[in-house]
Chimera marker file (.cmm) of the C-alpha trace (Angstrom):
<marker_set name="trace">
<marker id="1" x="86.288" y="110.426" z="109.787" r="1" g="1" b="0" radius="0.5"/>
<marker id="2" x="86.295" y="109.759" z="113.571" r="1" g="1" b="0" radius="0.5"/>
<marker id="3" x="82.526" y="109.874" z="113.571" r="1" g="1" b="0" radius="0.5"/>
<marker id="4" x="82.829" y="106.112" z="112.605" r="1" g="1" b="0" radius="0.5"/>
<marker id="5" x="84.133" y="105.438" z="116.090" r="1" g="1" b="0" radius="0.5"/>
<marker id="6" x="80.590" y="106.573" z="117.475" r="1" g="1" b="0" radius="0.5"/>
<marker id="7" x="78.670" y="104.551" z="114.835" r="1" g="1" b="0" radius="0.5"/>
<marker id="8" x="80.588" y="101.231" z="115.117" r="1" g="1" b="0" radius="0.5"/>
<marker id="9" x="82.083" y="99.230" z="117.825" r="1" g="1" b="0" radius="0.5"/>
<marker id="10" x="85.487" y="100.775" z="118.831" r="1" g="1" b="0" radius="0.5"/>
<marker id="11" x="87.681" y="97.773" z="117.415" r="1" g="1" b="0" radius="0.5"/>
<marker id="12" x="85.848" y="97.781" z="113.974" r="1" g="1" b="0" radius="0.5"/>
<marker id="13" x="85.831" y="101.498" z="113.894" r="1" g="1" b="0" radius="0.5"/>
<marker id="14" x="89.547" y="101.765" z="114.533" r="1" g="1" b="0" radius="0.5"/>
<marker id="15" x="90.462" y="98.975" z="112.201" r="1" g="1" b="0" radius="0.5"/>
<marker id="16" x="88.481" y="100.646" z="109.550" r="1" g="1" b="0" radius="0.5"/>
<marker id="17" x="90.089" y="103.912" z="110.168" r="1" g="1" b="0" radius="0.5"/>
<marker id="18" x="93.501" y="102.472" z="109.845" r="1" g="1" b="0" radius="0.5"/>
<marker id="19" x="92.547" y="100.672" z="106.611" r="1" g="1" b="0" radius="0.5"/>
<marker id="20" x="91.036" y="103.859" z="105.034" r="1" g="1" b="0" radius="0.5"/>
<marker id="21" x="94.367" y="105.691" z="105.305" r="1" g="1" b="0" radius="0.5"/>
<marker id="22" x="96.266" y="104.154" z="102.551" r="1" g="1" b="0" radius="0.5"/>
<marker id="23" x="93.067" y="103.590" z="100.419" r="1" g="1" b="0" radius="0.5"/>
<marker id="24" x="92.017" y="107.167" z="100.630" r="1" g="1" b="0" radius="0.5"/>
<marker id="25" x="95.515" y="108.462" z="100.075" r="1" g="1" b="0" radius="0.5"/>
<marker id="26" x="96.171" y="106.404" z="97.168" r="1" g="1" b="0" radius="0.5"/>
<marker id="27" x="92.845" y="107.132" z="95.624" r="1" g="1" b="0" radius="0.5"/>
<marker id="28" x="92.919" y="110.889" z="96.003" r="1" g="1" b="0" radius="0.5"/>
<marker id="29" x="96.556" y="111.083" z="94.656" r="1" g="1" b="0" radius="0.5"/>
<marker id="30" x="95.513" y="108.989" z="91.912" r="1" g="1" b="0" radius="0.5"/>
<marker id="31" x="92.576" y="111.220" z="90.970" r="1" g="1" b="0" radius="0.5"/>
<marker id="32" x="94.703" y="114.300" z="91.300" r="1" g="1" b="0" radius="0.5"/>
<marker id="33" x="97.335" y="113.069" z="89.083" r="1" g="1" b="0" radius="0.5"/>
<marker id="34" x="94.732" y="112.064" z="86.572" r="1" g="1" b="0" radius="0.5"/>
<marker id="35" x="93.556" y="115.682" z="86.509" r="1" g="1" b="0" radius="0.5"/>
<marker id="36" x="97.070" y="116.713" z="85.980" r="1" g="1" b="0" radius="0.5"/>
<marker id="37" x="96.875" y="114.624" z="82.685" r="1" g="1" b="0" radius="0.5"/>
<marker id="38" x="99.341" y="111.865" z="83.732" r="1" g="1" b="0" radius="0.5"/>
<marker id="39" x="98.686" y="108.319" z="82.240" r="1" g="1" b="0" radius="0.5"/>
<marker id="40" x="96.727" y="106.041" z="84.290" r="1" g="1" b="0" radius="0.5"/>
<marker id="41" x="99.705" y="103.981" z="85.031" r="1" g="1" b="0" radius="0.5"/>
<marker id="42" x="101.868" y="107.008" z="86.232" r="1" g="1" b="0" radius="0.5"/>
<marker id="43" x="98.999" y="108.098" z="88.417" r="1" g="1" b="0" radius="0.5"/>
<marker id="44" x="98.467" y="104.529" z="89.791" r="1" g="1" b="0" radius="0.5"/>
<marker id="45" x="102.127" y="104.291" z="90.602" r="1" g="1" b="0" radius="0.5"/>
<marker id="46" x="102.110" y="107.730" z="92.351" r="1" g="1" b="0" radius="0.5"/>
<marker id="47" x="99.029" y="106.940" z="94.447" r="1" g="1" b="0" radius="0.5"/>
<marker id="48" x="100.281" y="103.539" z="95.373" r="1" g="1" b="0" radius="0.5"/>
<marker id="49" x="103.809" y="105.204" z="96.280" r="1" g="1" b="0" radius="0.5"/>
<marker id="50" x="101.910" y="107.753" z="98.407" r="1" g="1" b="0" radius="0.5"/>
<marker id="51" x="99.673" y="105.457" z="100.152" r="1" g="1" b="0" radius="0.5"/>
<marker id="52" x="102.399" y="103.143" z="101.167" r="1" g="1" b="0" radius="0.5"/>
<marker id="53" x="105.351" y="105.549" z="101.675" r="1" g="1" b="0" radius="0.5"/>
<marker id="54" x="107.605" y="105.240" z="104.658" r="1" g="1" b="0" radius="0.5"/>
<marker id="55" x="106.099" y="108.199" z="106.354" r="1" g="1" b="0" radius="0.5"/>
<marker id="56" x="102.513" y="106.955" z="105.886" r="1" g="1" b="0" radius="0.5"/>
<marker id="57" x="103.430" y="103.320" z="106.952" r="1" g="1" b="0" radius="0.5"/>
<marker id="58" x="105.414" y="104.434" z="109.830" r="1" g="1" b="0" radius="0.5"/>
<marker id="59" x="102.429" y="106.524" z="111.361" r="1" g="1" b="0" radius="0.5"/>
<marker id="60" x="99.755" y="104.198" z="110.104" r="1" g="1" b="0" radius="0.5"/>
<marker id="61" x="98.283" y="102.781" z="113.523" r="1" g="1" b="0" radius="0.5"/>
<marker id="62" x="98.510" y="106.224" z="115.259" r="1" g="1" b="0" radius="0.5"/>
<marker id="63" x="95.482" y="107.140" z="113.016" r="1" g="1" b="0" radius="0.5"/>
<marker id="64" x="96.036" y="110.829" z="113.139" r="1" g="1" b="0" radius="0.5"/>
<marker id="65" x="99.090" y="111.933" z="111.183" r="1" g="1" b="0" radius="0.5"/>
<marker id="66" x="97.875" y="109.975" z="108.112" r="1" g="1" b="0" radius="0.5"/>
<marker id="67" x="94.319" y="111.135" z="108.368" r="1" g="1" b="0" radius="0.5"/>
<marker id="68" x="95.723" y="114.688" z="108.371" r="1" g="1" b="0" radius="0.5"/>
<marker id="69" x="97.979" y="114.092" z="105.321" r="1" g="1" b="0" radius="0.5"/>
<marker id="70" x="95.588" y="112.011" z="103.160" r="1" g="1" b="0" radius="0.5"/>
<marker id="71" x="93.471" y="114.991" z="102.489" r="1" g="1" b="0" radius="0.5"/>
<marker id="72" x="96.201" y="116.994" z="100.850" r="1" g="1" b="0" radius="0.5"/>
<marker id="73" x="95.727" y="115.433" z="97.266" r="1" g="1" b="0" radius="0.5"/>
<marker id="74" x="91.827" y="115.898" z="97.528" r="1" g="1" b="0" radius="0.5"/>
<marker id="75" x="92.441" y="119.478" z="98.498" r="1" g="1" b="0" radius="0.5"/>
<marker id="76" x="94.729" y="120.064" z="95.532" r="1" g="1" b="0" radius="0.5"/>
<marker id="77" x="92.386" y="118.301" z="93.209" r="1" g="1" b="0" radius="0.5"/>
<marker id="78" x="89.516" y="120.510" z="94.532" r="1" g="1" b="0" radius="0.5"/>
<marker id="79" x="91.700" y="123.649" z="94.041" r="1" g="1" b="0" radius="0.5"/>
<marker id="80" x="92.341" y="122.654" z="90.434" r="1" g="1" b="0" radius="0.5"/>
<marker id="81" x="88.668" y="122.112" z="89.483" r="1" g="1" b="0" radius="0.5"/>
<marker id="82" x="87.747" y="125.298" z="91.347" r="1" g="1" b="0" radius="0.5"/>
<marker id="83" x="90.546" y="127.207" z="89.398" r="1" g="1" b="0" radius="0.5"/>
<marker id="84" x="88.836" y="126.130" z="86.134" r="1" g="1" b="0" radius="0.5"/>
<marker id="85" x="85.134" y="126.668" z="87.365" r="1" g="1" b="0" radius="0.5"/>
<marker id="86" x="83.612" y="127.418" z="90.759" r="1" g="1" b="0" radius="0.5"/>
<marker id="87" x="80.973" y="124.838" z="91.160" r="1" g="1" b="0" radius="0.5"/>
<marker id="88" x="78.852" y="124.093" z="94.313" r="1" g="1" b="0" radius="0.5"/>
<marker id="89" x="79.883" y="120.340" z="94.147" r="1" g="1" b="0" radius="0.5"/>
<marker id="90" x="83.771" y="121.131" z="94.322" r="1" g="1" b="0" radius="0.5"/>
<marker id="91" x="83.158" y="123.754" z="96.949" r="1" g="1" b="0" radius="0.5"/>
<marker id="92" x="81.596" y="121.224" z="99.224" r="1" g="1" b="0" radius="0.5"/>
<marker id="93" x="84.318" y="118.870" z="98.526" r="1" g="1" b="0" radius="0.5"/>
<marker id="94" x="86.951" y="121.246" z="99.142" r="1" g="1" b="0" radius="0.5"/>
<marker id="95" x="85.360" y="122.479" z="102.360" r="1" g="1" b="0" radius="0.5"/>
<marker id="96" x="84.718" y="118.736" z="103.648" r="1" g="1" b="0" radius="0.5"/>
<marker id="97" x="88.677" y="117.928" z="102.632" r="1" g="1" b="0" radius="0.5"/>
<marker id="98" x="89.903" y="121.045" z="104.456" r="1" g="1" b="0" radius="0.5"/>
<marker id="99" x="87.744" y="120.376" z="107.573" r="1" g="1" b="0" radius="0.5"/>
<marker id="100" x="88.405" y="116.863" z="107.555" r="1" g="1" b="0" radius="0.5"/>
<marker id="101" x="92.296" y="117.674" z="107.562" r="1" g="1" b="0" radius="0.5"/>
<marker id="102" x="91.957" y="120.197" z="110.402" r="1" g="1" b="0" radius="0.5"/>
<marker id="103" x="89.770" y="117.891" z="112.399" r="1" g="1" b="0" radius="0.5"/>
<marker id="104" x="91.941" y="114.755" z="111.889" r="1" g="1" b="0" radius="0.5"/>
<marker id="105" x="94.051" y="115.623" z="114.984" r="1" g="1" b="0" radius="0.5"/>
<marker id="106" x="97.399" y="116.416" z="113.991" r="1" g="1" b="0" radius="0.5"/>
<marker id="107" x="98.282" y="120.108" z="114.202" r="1" g="1" b="0" radius="0.5"/>
<marker id="108" x="101.886" y="120.021" z="112.854" r="1" g="1" b="0" radius="0.5"/>
<marker id="109" x="100.979" y="117.916" z="109.775" r="1" g="1" b="0" radius="0.5"/>
<marker id="110" x="97.948" y="119.874" z="109.141" r="1" g="1" b="0" radius="0.5"/>
<marker id="111" x="100.120" y="123.215" z="109.301" r="1" g="1" b="0" radius="0.5"/>
<marker id="112" x="102.382" y="121.722" z="106.470" r="1" g="1" b="0" radius="0.5"/>
<marker id="113" x="99.355" y="120.822" z="104.422" r="1" g="1" b="0" radius="0.5"/>
<marker id="114" x="98.013" y="124.252" z="104.985" r="1" g="1" b="0" radius="0.5"/>
<marker id="115" x="101.225" y="125.858" z="103.862" r="1" g="1" b="0" radius="0.5"/>
<marker id="116" x="101.812" y="123.615" z="100.820" r="1" g="1" b="0" radius="0.5"/>
<marker id="117" x="98.263" y="123.879" z="99.410" r="1" g="1" b="0" radius="0.5"/>
<marker id="118" x="98.240" y="127.580" z="99.793" r="1" g="1" b="0" radius="0.5"/>
<marker id="119" x="101.530" y="127.963" z="98.137" r="1" g="1" b="0" radius="0.5"/>
<marker id="120" x="100.471" y="125.518" z="95.653" r="1" g="1" b="0" radius="0.5"/>
<marker id="121" x="97.314" y="127.624" z="94.951" r="1" g="1" b="0" radius="0.5"/>
<marker id="122" x="99.096" y="130.943" z="94.850" r="1" g="1" b="0" radius="0.5"/>
<marker id="123" x="101.552" y="129.444" z="92.189" r="1" g="1" b="0" radius="0.5"/>
<marker id="124" x="98.654" y="128.158" z="90.070" r="1" g="1" b="0" radius="0.5"/>
<marker id="125" x="96.739" y="131.337" z="90.058" r="1" g="1" b="0" radius="0.5"/>
<marker id="126" x="99.953" y="133.337" z="89.125" r="1" g="1" b="0" radius="0.5"/>
<marker id="127" x="100.566" y="130.905" z="86.409" r="1" g="1" b="0" radius="0.5"/>
<marker id="128" x="97.020" y="130.925" z="84.927" r="1" g="1" b="0" radius="0.5"/>
<marker id="129" x="96.740" y="134.699" z="85.333" r="1" g="1" b="0" radius="0.5"/>
<marker id="130" x="100.031" y="135.183" z="83.442" r="1" g="1" b="0" radius="0.5"/>
<marker id="131" x="98.995" y="132.722" z="80.801" r="1" g="1" b="0" radius="0.5"/>
<marker id="132" x="95.551" y="134.798" z="80.307" r="1" g="1" b="0" radius="0.5"/>
<marker id="133" x="97.051" y="138.176" z="80.741" r="1" g="1" b="0" radius="0.5"/>
<marker id="134" x="100.369" y="139.986" z="79.965" r="1" g="1" b="0" radius="0.5"/>
<marker id="135" x="103.048" y="139.945" z="82.622" r="1" g="1" b="0" radius="0.5"/>
<marker id="136" x="102.282" y="143.693" z="83.435" r="1" g="1" b="0" radius="0.5"/>
<marker id="137" x="98.531" y="142.937" z="84.113" r="1" g="1" b="0" radius="0.5"/>
<marker id="138" x="98.195" y="139.806" z="85.675" r="1" g="1" b="0" radius="0.5"/>
<marker id="139" x="98.211" y="141.130" z="89.495" r="1" g="1" b="0" radius="0.5"/>
<marker id="140" x="94.627" y="142.361" z="89.550" r="1" g="1" b="0" radius="0.5"/>
<marker id="141" x="93.002" y="139.227" z="87.674" r="1" g="1" b="0" radius="0.5"/>
<marker id="142" x="95.039" y="136.835" z="90.123" r="1" g="1" b="0" radius="0.5"/>
<marker id="143" x="93.707" y="138.950" z="93.010" r="1" g="1" b="0" radius="0.5"/>
<marker id="144" x="90.118" y="138.458" z="91.799" r="1" g="1" b="0" radius="0.5"/>
<marker id="145" x="90.589" y="134.684" z="91.282" r="1" g="1" b="0" radius="0.5"/>
<marker id="146" x="92.078" y="134.394" z="94.857" r="1" g="1" b="0" radius="0.5"/>
<marker id="147" x="88.989" y="136.109" z="96.634" r="1" g="1" b="0" radius="0.5"/>
<marker id="148" x="86.547" y="133.247" z="96.344" r="1" g="1" b="0" radius="0.5"/>
<marker id="149" x="89.262" y="130.904" z="98.103" r="1" g="1" b="0" radius="0.5"/>
<marker id="150" x="89.558" y="133.551" z="100.916" r="1" g="1" b="0" radius="0.5"/>
<marker id="151" x="85.639" y="133.286" z="101.363" r="1" g="1" b="0" radius="0.5"/>
<marker id="152" x="85.695" y="129.541" z="101.534" r="1" g="1" b="0" radius="0.5"/>
<marker id="153" x="88.583" y="129.532" z="103.911" r="1" g="1" b="0" radius="0.5"/>
<marker id="154" x="86.759" y="131.833" z="106.153" r="1" g="1" b="0" radius="0.5"/>
<marker id="155" x="83.899" y="129.360" z="106.096" r="1" g="1" b="0" radius="0.5"/>
<marker id="156" x="86.400" y="126.363" z="106.760" r="1" g="1" b="0" radius="0.5"/>
<marker id="157" x="87.799" y="128.789" z="109.746" r="1" g="1" b="0" radius="0.5"/>
<marker id="158" x="84.306" y="129.291" z="111.037" r="1" g="1" b="0" radius="0.5"/>
<marker id="159" x="83.402" y="125.338" z="110.745" r="1" g="1" b="0" radius="0.5"/>
<marker id="160" x="86.551" y="124.137" z="112.438" r="1" g="1" b="0" radius="0.5"/>
<marker id="161" x="86.373" y="126.745" z="115.203" r="1" g="1" b="0" radius="0.5"/>
<marker id="162" x="85.249" y="123.842" z="117.616" r="1" g="1" b="0" radius="0.5"/>
<marker id="163" x="88.832" y="122.565" z="117.148" r="1" g="1" b="0" radius="0.5"/>
<marker id="164" x="91.250" y="125.462" z="116.829" r="1" g="1" b="0" radius="0.5"/>
<marker id="165" x="89.467" y="127.745" z="119.364" r="1" g="1" b="0" radius="0.5"/>
<marker id="166" x="90.084" y="125.234" z="122.522" r="1" g="1" b="0" radius="0.5"/>
<marker id="167" x="93.491" y="124.534" z="120.976" r="1" g="1" b="0" radius="0.5"/>
<marker id="168" x="94.399" y="128.307" z="121.117" r="1" g="1" b="0" radius="0.5"/>
<marker id="169" x="92.978" y="128.684" z="124.760" r="1" g="1" b="0" radius="0.5"/>
<marker id="170" x="94.922" y="125.793" z="125.760" r="1" g="1" b="0" radius="0.5"/>
<link id1="1" id2="2" r="1" g="1" b="0" radius="0.2"/>
<link id1="2" id2="3" r="1" g="1" b="0" radius="0.2"/>
<link id1="3" id2="4" r="1" g="1" b="0" radius="0.2"/>
<link id1="4" id2="5" r="1" g="1" b="0" radius="0.2"/>
<link id1="5" id2="6" r="1" g="1" b="0" radius="0.2"/>
<link id1="6" id2="7" r="1" g="1" b="0" radius="0.2"/>
<link id1="7" id2="8" r="1" g="1" b="0" radius="0.2"/>
<link id1="8" id2="9" r="1" g="1" b="0" radius="0.2"/>
<link id1="9" id2="10" r="1" g="1" b="0" radius="0.2"/>
<link id1="10" id2="11" r="1" g="1" b="0" radius="0.2"/>
<link id1="11" id2="12" r="1" g="1" b="0" radius="0.2"/>
<link id1="12" id2="13" r="1" g="1" b="0" radius="0.2"/>
<link id1="13" id2="14" r="1" g="1" b="0" radius="0.2"/>
<link id1="14" id2="15" r="1" g="1" b="0" radius="0.2"/>
<link id1="15" id2="16" r="1" g="1" b="0" radius="0.2"/>
<link id1="16" id2="17" r="1" g="1" b="0" radius="0.2"/>
<link id1="17" id2="18" r="1" g="1" b="0" radius="0.2"/>
<link id1="18" id2="19" r="1" g="1" b="0" radius="0.2"/>
<link id1="19" id2="20" r="1" g="1" b="0" radius="0.2"/>
<link id1="20" id2="21" r="1" g="1" b="0" radius="0.2"/>
<link id1="21" id2="22" r="1" g="1" b="0" radius="0.2"/>
<link id1="22" id2="23" r="1" g="1" b="0" radius="0.2"/>
<link id1="23" id2="24" r="1" g="1" b="0" radius="0.2"/>
<link id1="24" id2="25" r="1" g="1" b="0" radius="0.2"/>
<link id1="25" id2="26" r="1" g="1" b="0" radius="0.2"/>
<link id1="26" id2="27" r="1" g="1" b="0" radius="0.2"/>
<link id1="27" id2="28" r="1" g="1" b="0" radius="0.2"/>
<link id1="28" id2="29" r="1" g="1" b="0" radius="0.2"/>
<link id1="29" id2="30" r="1" g="1" b="0" radius="0.2"/>
<link id1="30" id2="31" r="1" g="1" b="0" radius="0.2"/>
<link id1="31" id2="32" r="1" g="1" b="0" radius="0.2"/>
<link id1="32" id2="33" r="1" g="1" b="0" radius="0.2"/>
<link id1="33" id2="34" r="1" g="1" b="0" radius="0.2"/>
<link id1="34" id2="35" r="1" g="1" b="0" radius="0.2"/>
<link id1="35" id2="36" r="1" g="1" b="0" radius="0.2"/>
<link id1="36" id2="37" r="1" g="1" b="0" radius="0.2"/>
<link id1="37" id2="38" r="1" g="1" b="0" radius="0.2"/>
<link id1="38" id2="39" r="1" g="1" b="0" radius="0.2"/>
<link id1="39" id2="40" r="1" g="1" b="0" radius="0.2"/>
<link id1="40" id2="41" r="1" g="1" b="0" radius="0.2"/>
<link id1="41" id2="42" r="1" g="1" b="0" radius="0.2"/>
<link id1="42" id2="43" r="1" g="1" b="0" radius="0.2"/>
<link id1="43" id2="44" r="1" g="1" b="0" radius="0.2"/>
<link id1="44" id2="45" r="1" g="1" b="0" radius="0.2"/>
<link id1="45" id2="46" r="1" g="1" b="0" radius="0.2"/>
<link id1="46" id2="47" r="1" g="1" b="0" radius="0.2"/>
<link id1="47" id2="48" r="1" g="1" b="0" radius="0.2"/>
<link id1="48" id2="49" r="1" g="1" b="0" radius="0.2"/>
<link id1="49" id2="50" r="1" g="1" b="0" radius="0.2"/>
<link id1="50" id2="51" r="1" g="1" b="0" radius="0.2"/>
<link id1="51" id2="52" r="1" g="1" b="0" radius="0.2"/>
<link id1="52" id2="53" r="1" g="1" b="0" radius="0.2"/>
<link id1="53" id2="54" r="1" g="1" b="0" radius="0.2"/>
<link id1="54" id2="55" r="1" g="1" b="0" radius="0.2"/>
<link id1="55" id2="56" r="1" g="1" b="0" radius="0.2"/>
<link id1="56" id2="57" r="1" g="1" b="0" radius="0.2"/>
<link id1="57" id2="58" r="1" g="1" b="0" radius="0.2"/>
<link id1="58" id2="59" r="1" g="1" b="0" radius="0.2"/>
<link id1="59" id2="60" r="1" g="1" b="0" radius="0.2"/>
<link id1="60" id2="61" r="1" g="1" b="0" radius="0.2"/>
<link id1="61" id2="62" r="1" g="1" b="0" radius="0.2"/>
<link id1="62" id2="63" r="1" g="1" b="0" radius="0.2"/>
<link id1="63" id2="64" r="1" g="1" b="0" radius="0.2"/>
<link id1="64" id2="65" r="1" g="1" b="0" radius="0.2"/>
<link id1="65" id2="66" r="1" g="1" b="0" radius="0.2"/>
<link id1="66" id2="67" r="1" g="1" b="0" radius="0.2"/>
<link id1="67" id2="68" r="1" g="1" b="0" radius="0.2"/>
<link id1="68" id2="69" r="1" g="1" b="0" radius="0.2"/>
<link id1="69" id2="70" r="1" g="1" b="0" radius="0.2"/>
<link id1="70" id2="71" r="1" g="1" b="0" radius="0.2"/>
<link id1="71" id2="72" r="1" g="1" b="0" radius="0.2"/>
<link id1="72" id2="73" r="1" g="1" b="0" radius="0.2"/>
<link id1="73" id2="74" r="1" g="1" b="0" radius="0.2"/>
<link id1="74" id2="75" r="1" g="1" b="0" radius="0.2"/>
<link id1="75" id2="76" r="1" g="1" b="0" radius="0.2"/>
<link id1="76" id2="77" r="1" g="1" b="0" radius="0.2"/>
<link id1="77" id2="78" r="1" g="1" b="0" radius="0.2"/>
<link id1="78" id2="79" r="1" g="1" b="0" radius="0.2"/>
<link id1="79" id2="80" r="1" g="1" b="0" radius="0.2"/>
<link id1="80" id2="81" r="1" g="1" b="0" radius="0.2"/>
<link id1="81" id2="82" r="1" g="1" b="0" radius="0.2"/>
<link id1="82" id2="83" r="1" g="1" b="0" radius="0.2"/>
<link id1="83" id2="84" r="1" g="1" b="0" radius="0.2"/>
<link id1="84" id2="85" r="1" g="1" b="0" radius="0.2"/>
<link id1="85" id2="86" r="1" g="1" b="0" radius="0.2"/>
<link id1="86" id2="87" r="1" g="1" b="0" radius="0.2"/>
<link id1="87" id2="88" r="1" g="1" b="0" radius="0.2"/>
<link id1="88" id2="89" r="1" g="1" b="0" radius="0.2"/>
<link id1="89" id2="90" r="1" g="1" b="0" radius="0.2"/>
<link id1="90" id2="91" r="1" g="1" b="0" radius="0.2"/>
<link id1="91" id2="92" r="1" g="1" b="0" radius="0.2"/>
<link id1="92" id2="93" r="1" g="1" b="0" radius="0.2"/>
<link id1="93" id2="94" r="1" g="1" b="0" radius="0.2"/>
<link id1="94" id2="95" r="1" g="1" b="0" radius="0.2"/>
<link id1="95" id2="96" r="1" g="1" b="0" radius="0.2"/>
<link id1="96" id2="97" r="1" g="1" b="0" radius="0.2"/>
<link id1="97" id2="98" r="1" g="1" b="0" radius="0.2"/>
<link id1="98" id2="99" r="1" g="1" b="0" radius="0.2"/>
<link id1="99" id2="100" r="1" g="1" b="0" radius="0.2"/>
<link id1="100" id2="101" r="1" g="1" b="0" radius="0.2"/>
<link id1="101" id2="102" r="1" g="1" b="0" radius="0.2"/>
<link id1="102" id2="103" r="1" g="1" b="0" radius="0.2"/>
<link id1="103" id2="104" r="1" g="1" b="0" radius="0.2"/>
<link id1="104" id2="105" r="1" g="1" b="0" radius="0.2"/>
<link id1="105" id2="106" r="1" g="1" b="0" radius="0.2"/>
<link id1="106" id2="107" r="1" g="1" b="0" radius="0.2"/>
<link id1="107" id2="108" r="1" g="1" b="0" radius="0.2"/>
<link id1="108" id2="109" r="1" g="1" b="0" radius="0.2"/>
<link id1="109" id2="110" r="1" g="1" b="0" radius="0.2"/>
<link id1="110" id2="111" r="1" g="1" b="0" radius="0.2"/>
<link id1="111" id2="112" r="1" g="1" b="0" radius="0.2"/>
<link id1="112" id2="113" r="1" g="1" b="0" radius="0.2"/>
<link id1="113" id2="114" r="1" g="1" b="0" radius="0.2"/>
<link id1="114" id2="115" r="1" g="1" b="0" radius="0.2"/>
<link id1="115" id2="116" r="1" g="1" b="0" radius="0.2"/>
<link id1="116" id2="117" r="1" g="1" b="0" radius="0.2"/>
<link id1="117" id2="118" r="1" g="1" b="0" radius="0.2"/>
<link id1="118" id2="119" r="1" g="1" b="0" radius="0.2"/>
<link id1="119" id2="120" r="1" g="1" b="0" radius="0.2"/>
<link id1="120" id2="121" r="1" g="1" b="0" radius="0.2"/>
<link id1="121" id2="122" r="1" g="1" b="0" radius="0.2"/>
<link id1="122" id2="123" r="1" g="1" b="0" radius="0.2"/>
<link id1="123" id2="124" r="1" g="1" b="0" radius="0.2"/>
<link id1="124" id2="125" r="1" g="1" b="0" radius="0.2"/>
<link id1="125" id2="126" r="1" g="1" b="0" radius="0.2"/>
<link id1="126" id2="127" r="1" g="1" b="0" radius="0.2"/>
<link id1="127" id2="128" r="1" g="1" b="0" radius="0.2"/>
<link id1="128" id2="129" r="1" g="1" b="0" radius="0.2"/>
<link id1="129" id2="130" r="1" g="1" b="0" radius="0.2"/>
<link id1="130" id2="131" r="1" g="1" b="0" radius="0.2"/>
<link id1="131" id2="132" r="1" g="1" b="0" radius="0.2"/>
<link id1="132" id2="133" r="1" g="1" b="0" radius="0.2"/>
<link id1="133" id2="134" r="1" g="1" b="0" radius="0.2"/>
<link id1="134" id2="135" r="1" g="1" b="0" radius="0.2"/>
<link id1="135" id2="136" r="1" g="1" b="0" radius="0.2"/>
<link id1="136" id2="137" r="1" g="1" b="0" radius="0.2"/>
<link id1="137" id2="138" r="1" g="1" b="0" radius="0.2"/>
<link id1="138" id2="139" r="1" g="1" b="0" radius="0.2"/>
<link id1="139" id2="140" r="1" g="1" b="0" radius="0.2"/>
<link id1="140" id2="141" r="1" g="1" b="0" radius="0.2"/>
<link id1="141" id2="142" r="1" g="1" b="0" radius="0.2"/>
<link id1="142" id2="143" r="1" g="1" b="0" radius="0.2"/>
<link id1="143" id2="144" r="1" g="1" b="0" radius="0.2"/>
<link id1="144" id2="145" r="1" g="1" b="0" radius="0.2"/>
<link id1="145" id2="146" r="1" g="1" b="0" radius="0.2"/>
<link id1="146" id2="147" r="1" g="1" b="0" radius="0.2"/>
<link id1="147" id2="148" r="1" g="1" b="0" radius="0.2"/>
<link id1="148" id2="149" r="1" g="1" b="0" radius="0.2"/>
<link id1="149" id2="150" r="1" g="1" b="0" radius="0.2"/>
<link id1="150" id2="151" r="1" g="1" b="0" radius="0.2"/>
<link id1="151" id2="152" r="1" g="1" b="0" radius="0.2"/>
<link id1="152" id2="153" r="1" g="1" b="0" radius="0.2"/>
<link id1="153" id2="154" r="1" g="1" b="0" radius="0.2"/>
<link id1="154" id2="155" r="1" g="1" b="0" radius="0.2"/>
<link id1="155" id2="156" r="1" g="1" b="0" radius="0.2"/>
<link id1="156" id2="157" r="1" g="1" b="0" radius="0.2"/>
<link id1="157" id2="158" r="1" g="1" b="0" radius="0.2"/>
<link id1="158" id2="159" r="1" g="1" b="0" radius="0.2"/>
<link id1="159" id2="160" r="1" g="1" b="0" radius="0.2"/>
<link id1="160" id2="161" r="1" g="1" b="0" radius="0.2"/>
<link id1="161" id2="162" r="1" g="1" b="0" radius="0.2"/>
<link id1="162" id2="163" r="1" g="1" b="0" radius="0.2"/>
<link id1="163" id2="164" r="1" g="1" b="0" radius="0.2"/>
<link id1="164" id2="165" r="1" g="1" b="0" radius="0.2"/>
<link id1="165" id2="166" r="1" g="1" b="0" radius="0.2"/>
<link id1="166" id2="167" r="1" g="1" b="0" radius="0.2"/>
<link id1="167" id2="168" r="1" g="1" b="0" radius="0.2"/>
<link id1="168" id2="169" r="1" g="1" b="0" radius="0.2"/>
<link id1="169" id2="170" r="1" g="1" b="0" radius="0.2"/>
</marker_set>
């Protein structure tokens, strides 16, 4: 989203980026919670609470930490959709969300997002595989379900090399 700073005058681009943090964070969590079959009221309250939480509000004007964290609900939403059915639309959304989180500019928050979203993915894959297969035979189907995410992760790794490669060199 930092591309807005190239397209707009700085004060407008910066203000827009600050305003987008709670809006996108709340919207993405609302959509994720709706996908998890929560009511509209519960989803709205969850999205509103996340968007205006103390953490997000405290770091709002820095414009890096919030932009890194706001992609987490969209990443989880994309993973949920992709666990049901691999579609090109959700693959693109997933790649965009992961790349946006990495390129947002706060490595520590991105690292927490990466750990949480991958633990979530592993737990959901195991949960789905156990539900579809017996407890003794779920490992191979779970691994097969994880392979597309490894491929997509490799694509994300290559796209974001422009960020992490100089960071590692530094």
